C-alpha positions in Angstrom: -47.2 -93.9 7.3 -50.2 -93.0 9.6 -48.0 -93.1 12.7 -45.3 -90.9 11.1 -47.9 -88.3 10.2 -49.1 -88.2 13.8 -45.5 -87.8 15.1 -44.8 -85.0 12.7 -48.0 -83.2 13.7 -47.1 -83.5 17.4 -43.6 -82.0 16.6 -45.2 -79.0 14.9 -47.5 -78.4 17.9 -44.5 -78.6 20.3 -42.5 -76.1 18.3 -45.4 -73.7 17.9 -46.0 -73.9 21.7 -42.4 -73.1 22.4 -41.9 -70.4 19.8 -43.5 -67.5 21.7 -41.0 -67.8 24.5 -37.9 -69.2 22.9 -38.0 -67.1 19.7 -38.7 -63.8 21.3 -36.5 -64.0 24.4 -33.3 -61.9 24.3 -30.6 -60.1 26.1 -29.8 -56.5 25.0 -28.4 -53.2 26.2 -28.4 -49.5 25.5 -24.7 -49.4 25.1 -22.8 -46.9 23.0 -21.4 -49.7 20.9 -21.3 -53.4 20.6 -19.3 -56.1 18.8 -19.4 -59.9 18.9 -16.9 -62.0 20.8 -14.3 -64.0 18.8 -14.4 -67.3 20.6 -12.2 -70.1 19.1 -13.6 -73.1 17.3 -15.8 -73.8 14.4 -19.6 -73.1 14.7 -19.1 -71.8 18.2 -21.9 -69.5 19.3 -20.6 -65.9 19.9 -21.8 -63.6 22.6 -22.3 -59.8 22.4 -19.9 -57.4 23.9 -21.5 -54.1 25.0 -19.3 -51.0 25.6 -20.4 -48.0 27.6 -18.7 -44.6 27.4 -18.0 -42.5 30.4 -15.3 -41.1 32.6 -12.6 -43.0 34.4 -14.1 -44.8 37.4 -17.6 -44.2 36.2 -20.0 -47.3 36.1 -22.6 -47.0 33.4 -23.0 -50.6 32.2 -26.5 -52.3 32.2 -28.2 -55.3 30.7 -31.9 -56.0 30.0 -33.4 -59.4 29.5 -36.8 -59.7 27.7 -39.4 -62.3 26.9 -42.7 -62.1 25.1 -44.6 -63.5 28.1 -44.1 -63.2 31.9 -41.0 -65.0 33.1 -38.6 -65.3 35.9 -35.0 -64.1 35.5 -31.9 -65.4 37.2 -28.7 -63.3 36.8 -25.2 -64.7 37.2 -21.7 -63.1 36.9 -18.6 -64.7 35.6 -15.9 -65.3 38.2 -12.4 -65.1 36.6 -10.8 -66.9 39.5 -13.1 -70.0 39.6 -14.0 -69.7 35.9 -17.6 -70.3 36.7 -20.7 -68.1 36.8 -21.8 -67.1 40.3 -25.3 -66.2 41.3 -25.9 -62.5 41.2 -29.7 -61.9 41.6 -33.1 -63.2 40.6 -36.3 -61.6 39.5 -39.5 -63.6 40.0 -41.9 -60.7 39.7 -43.5 -62.2 36.7 -42.6 -59.3 34.4 -41.6 -59.6 30.8 -38.3 -57.7 31.3 -35.6 -57.5 33.9 -32.7 -55.0 34.0 -29.5 -55.0 36.0 -27.4 -51.8 36.1 -24.3 -50.3 37.6 -22.4 -53.3 36.4 -18.7 -53.8 36.7 -16.7 -55.0 33.7 -17.2 -58.7 33.0 -19.5 -61.4 31.6 -23.1 -61.8 32.7 -25.5 -64.6 32.1 -29.3 -64.7 32.5 -31.6 -67.7 32.7 -35.0 -66.7 31.4 -37.8 -69.1 32.4 -41.2 -68.1 30.9 -44.4 -69.2 32.7 -45.2 -72.7 31.6 -42.2 -72.6 29.2 -38.7 -73.8 28.7 -35.7 -71.9 30.2 -33.3 -70.1 27.8 -29.8 -68.9 28.7 -28.0 -65.8 27.3 -24.5 -64.4 28.0 -23.0 -61.0 27.3 -19.9 -59.0 28.2 -20.1 -55.4 29.4 -17.3 -52.8 29.7 -17.2 -49.4 31.2 -15.0 -47.7 28.7 -13.1 -44.4 29.0 -10.5 -42.3 27.3 -8.3 -39.8 29.1 -6.1 -37.4 27.1 -3.6 -34.7 27.8 -2.0 -32.2 25.4 1.1 -30.1 25.5 3.3 -28.0 23.2 7.0 -28.7 22.9 10.0 -27.6 20.7 8.5 -24.2 20.0 10.7 -21.9 17.8 10.3 -19.3 15.1 9.6 -21.9 12.4 7.4 -24.6 14.0 6.2 -26.2 17.2 5.2 -29.7 18.2 1.8 -30.8 19.5 2.2 -33.7 21.8 -0.6 -35.8 23.4 -1.0 -38.8 25.6 -3.9 -41.2 25.5 -4.8 -43.4 28.5 -7.5 -45.8 27.3 -9.3 -48.4 29.3 -8.0 -51.9 28.5 -10.9 -54.1 27.5 -10.1 -57.8 28.1 -12.5 -60.7 27.9 -12.2 -64.5 28.2 -12.8 -67.0 25.5 -15.3 -69.1 27.4 -14.4 -72.1 25.3 -10.6 -72.1 25.8 -10.5 -69.8 28.9 -7.8 -67.7 27.1 -7.9 -64.0 27.5 -8.5 -61.8 24.5 -7.9 -58.0 24.2 -10.6 -56.0 22.4 -9.0 -53.5 20.0 -10.6 -50.1 20.5 -8.9 -48.6 17.4 -8.4 -45.1 18.9 -8.0 -42.2 16.5 -6.4 -38.8 17.3 -7.3 -35.5 15.5 -5.9 -32.0 16.1 -8.1 -29.0 15.4 -7.7 -25.3 15.8 -10.2 -22.5 15.2 -12.7 -25.1 14.0 -10.5 -26.5 11.3 -8.9 -29.9 11.2 -5.1 -29.9 11.1 -4.1 -33.5 11.0 -3.8 -36.8 12.8 -1.1 -38.5 14.8 0.9 -38.1 18.0 3.1 -36.1 17.9 2.0 -33.5 15.3 4.3 -30.7 14.0 2.8 -27.3 13.1 4.8 -25.2 10.6 4.4 -21.4 10.1 3.0 -20.8 13.7 0.2 -18.3 14.1 0.9 -14.8 15.3 -2.0 -14.9 17.8 -2.4 -17.0 20.8 -4.3 -20.0 19.7 -6.1 -23.0 21.3 -5.3 -26.4 19.9 -7.7 -29.3 20.6 -6.8 -33.0 20.7 -9.9 -35.1 20.1 -9.6 -38.9 20.5 -12.4 -41.3 19.5 -12.6 -45.1 19.4 -14.6 -47.6 17.4 -17.4 -47.5 20.0 -18.0 -43.7 19.7 -16.3 -42.8 23.0 -14.7 -39.4 22.9 -12.1 -37.5 24.9 -10.8 -34.0 24.3 -7.9 -31.9 25.6 -7.0 -28.3 24.9 -3.6 -26.7 24.9 -2.9 -23.0 24.3 -0.1 -21.9 22.0 1.4 -18.7 23.2 2.7 -17.0 20.1 6.3 -16.1 19.8 6.3 -15.4 16.1 5.5 -12.4 14.0 4.3 -11.9 10.4 5.2 -8.9 8.3 2.3 -7.7 6.1 1.4 -4.1 5.2 -0.6 -1.8 3.0 0.7 1.2 1.1 -2.0 3.9 0.3 -1.0 7.0 -1.6 -2.9 10.1 -0.5 -5.2 11.7 -2.9 -3.7 14.2 -5.3 -6.0 16.9 -6.8 -5.6 17.6 -10.5 -3.6 14.5 -11.3 -4.6 12.4 -14.3 -6.0 9.0 -13.5 -3.3 6.4 -13.1 -0.6 9.0 -12.6 1.4 9.8 -9.4 3.1 13.2 -9.0 6.0 14.1 -6.8 6.0 15.0 -4.0 3.8 12.0 -3.2 2.6 11.2 0.4 2.0 7.5 1.1 0.5 6.0 4.3 2.0 2.7 5.3 0.2 0.4 7.8 1.3 -3.0 9.2 -1.8 -5.2 9.0 -0.9 -8.1 11.2 -2.1 -7.8 14.8 0.9 -8.7 17.0 1.3 -7.8 20.7 4.8 -6.7 21.5 6.1 -6.7 18.0 8.5 -4.1 16.6 8.5 -2.9 13.0 11.4 -1.5 10.9 10.6 0.1 7.5 13.2 0.2 4.8 12.5 2.5 1.8 14.9 2.0 -1.0 16.2 4.6 -3.5 15.0 4.8 -7.0 16.5 1.8 -8.9 17.9 3.9 -11.7 19.6 6.2 -9.1 21.2 3.2 -7.5 22.6 2.1 -10.8 23.9 5.6 -11.6 25.6 5.8 -8.2 27.1 2.3 -8.6 28.5 3.2 -12.1 29.9 6.5 -10.7 31.7 4.7 -7.9 33.0 1.4 -9.4 34.1 -1.1 -6.8 32.6 0.9 -3.9 29.5 -0.2 -2.0 26.4 1.9 -2.6 23.9 2.5 0.1 20.6 1.5 -1.5 18.4 2.8 1.4 16.7 6.1 1.1 15.6 5.9 4.7 14.9 3.5 7.6 12.0 4.1 10.0 11.2 2.5 13.3 7.6 2.4 14.4 5.1 0.2 16.3 2.2 1.5 14.2 1.4 3.2 10.9 3.8 5.6 9.3 3.5 8.3 6.6 6.3 9.1 4.2 6.7 11.8 1.6 8.5 10.8 -1.6 10.0 14.1 -2.8 11.3 12.9 -6.1 10.1 10.9 -9.1 11.2 7.3 -9.6 10.4 3.7 -8.7 10.7 2.8 -5.0 10.8 -0.5 -3.3 9.7 -0.9 0.3 10.5 -3.6 2.9 9.0 -4.2 6.3 10.8 -6.3 8.9 8.8 -7.4 11.9 10.5 -8.5 15.1 9.1 -10.2 18.3 11.3 -11.0 21.3 10.2 -13.8 23.7 12.0 -15.5 26.6 14.0 -17.9 24.5 13.6 -16.7 20.9 13.8 -13.6 18.8 11.7 -14.1 15.6 11.7 -12.1 12.4 9.7 -11.9 9.3 10.3 -9.8 6.2 8.0 -8.8 3.3 8.5 -6.5 0.3 5.8 -4.3 -1.3 4.0 -6.2 -4.1 4.5 -3.5 -6.6 7.0 -0.6 -6.4 5.7 2.9 -5.7 6.1 4.6 -9.1 6.1 8.4 -9.5 5.9 9.7 -13.0 8.5 11.9 -14.6 8.3 15.7 -14.8 6.8 17.8 -17.6 5.3 21.3 -18.3 2.3 22.0 -20.5 0.7 25.4 -21.5 -2.5 26.2 -23.4 -2.4 28.2 -26.7 -5.4 30.4 -25.8 -7.7 31.6 -22.9 -10.8 33.7 -22.6 -10.8 35.7 -19.4 -13.9 37.7 -18.5 -16.6 35.5 -19.9 -16.9 33.5 -16.8 -18.1 30.4 -18.6 -15.8 28.1 -16.5 -13.7 27.1 -19.5 -10.2 28.6 -20.1 -11.0 31.7 -17.9 -7.4 31.9 -16.8 -4.0 31.2 -18.3 -3.1 28.0 -16.4 0.3 26.4 -16.8 0.1 22.7 -16.0 3.3 21.3 -14.4 3.9 17.8 -13.1 6.5 16.5 -10.6 8.3 19.9 -10.7 10.4 21.3 -7.8 11.0 24.8 -9.1 8.9 26.7 -11.6 9.1 30.2 -13.1 6.4 31.6 -15.3 7.0 34.7 -17.4 4.5 36.4 -19.8 5.3 39.2 -22.3 3.3 41.3 -24.6 4.0 41.8 -28.3 6.6 44.5 -27.5 8.5 42.2 -25.1 7.3 43.9 -21.9 6.8 41.5 -19.0 3.1 41.6 -18.0 3.1 38.7 -15.5 5.7 36.7 -13.6 5.5 34.1 -10.8 8.3 31.9 -9.4 8.5 29.2 -6.7 11.5 27.2 -5.5 9.4 24.6 -3.8 6.4 23.6 -5.9 4.3 21.1 -3.9 2.4 19.6 -6.8 0.2 21.0 -9.5 -3.1 20.8 -7.6 -1.8 21.9 -4.3 0.2 24.8 -5.7 -2.8 26.2 -7.7 -4.8 26.3 -4.5 -2.2 27.6 -2.1 -0.6 30.2 -4.6 -3.3 31.5 -6.9 -0.9 34.1 -8.3 0.7 31.3 -10.2 -2.2 31.6 -12.6 -2.5 34.7 -14.9 -6.1 36.1 -14.8 -5.6 38.2 -18.0 -5.1 41.5 -16.1 -2.1 43.9 -16.0 -1.9 46.1 -12.9 -5.5 45.2 -12.0 -6.8 46.2 -15.4 -8.0 44.0 -18.2 -5.2 43.2 -20.7 -5.7 44.0 -24.3 -6.8 41.0 -26.4 -4.2 39.7 -28.7 -1.1 37.5 -28.7 1.2 37.1 -25.8 4.5 35.2 -25.4 5.2 32.9 -22.4 8.3 31.3 -21.0 8.0 28.5 -18.4 11.1 26.9 -16.9 12.2 25.0 -13.9 13.8 21.9 -12.3 11.9 18.6 -12.2 11.9 16.3 -9.3 13.6 13.8 -11.5 16.7 16.1 -11.7 15.8 17.2 -15.2 15.7 20.8 -16.4 12.3 21.6 -18.0 11.5 24.5 -20.3 8.7 25.4 -22.7 7.7 28.7 -24.5 5.3 29.8 -27.1 2.4 32.1 -28.0 -0.9 32.3 -26.2 -4.0 34.1 -27.6 -6.1 36.2 -25.2 -9.7 36.5 -26.4 -12.5 38.7 -25.1 -16.1 38.9 -26.1 -17.1 42.1 -27.9 
């Protein structure tokens, strides 16, 4: 029992003496990524595989051996022909570390012999990894195009040092396409539908499991066009909110930037008018277009009559091998309200209070208007007529004589009851007429 205790104590002393050198000695690297080998066999010690990212032909690999106390380092490199490790270099400077760099692909071994200690051996594989990519665009037409890419990866092959069989290291490359900072999808090839109307750069980015990256950019030269537009009615003075009066001026603007595109505008007739024409000419084709306009830029169109109008824009772009079109309709028809005439039943000229100072006939979407005013004995005291009324607000400003100021021959008319007749043709092809009595009041 006493002898066994002494032996056990000696073993502890030996292990403790060796621990500082054996336990802390190691072989490492600042590689971009690393994985263990997959040597065959049960309980077989695996080595580290260190992978360095770089360009094709670039040598970045390095290894560093360390110990906790000064040591000598002997470096060896695996010879695939002789299947042995050949001497590479030695470091007897007495340092605690030793580094070898600019290493070719392969397996390296280091024997670390600490001062006064027992030698330890470590093995590791290094690879100078790269990915080369190219990108191109094929099968480009009006509907889609195809992003094609090629990947040339470095093949990483190591040797099972137990069986001497070669093993290929799977790099697991992944390809992603992006454009304008947004991810589109993965895979080679990749088809893009609804091509952009602007020239656009597409980037192919390939990464592998070790963090190595390669990118390639290809420019899509747009051959397509997109039809989008805005329709903005010009302001109409004196028109109630939410109403539109004929004639109505509308500004149309194509909103898609497209170099070399041509635009054709189709303005359709009022739907009810198309129906009436079709019923009047059974079995005969009816032209539904009010007009067609060709323009590379904005247009302005005046709708002379009331009704509901549809508008279509066709955009065209001609390239070397394709002529592409796109069509869009206005989201809501342009609706112009029906005609009417209104007259007040009194007015108070002369008091200048800003309210009812003049006898003002309000007409809406009219084409012709005639205003006649008579006194109680049937004598005409005021008349105004126009065969081309341009809208209530515009006409009142441009032709102030359309308003009766309560004077006859430049003199103040006698207060009392007058009779008016207003008639004309609406821009909806309807005859409009109204008449009645109006009271002229003056302050005493």
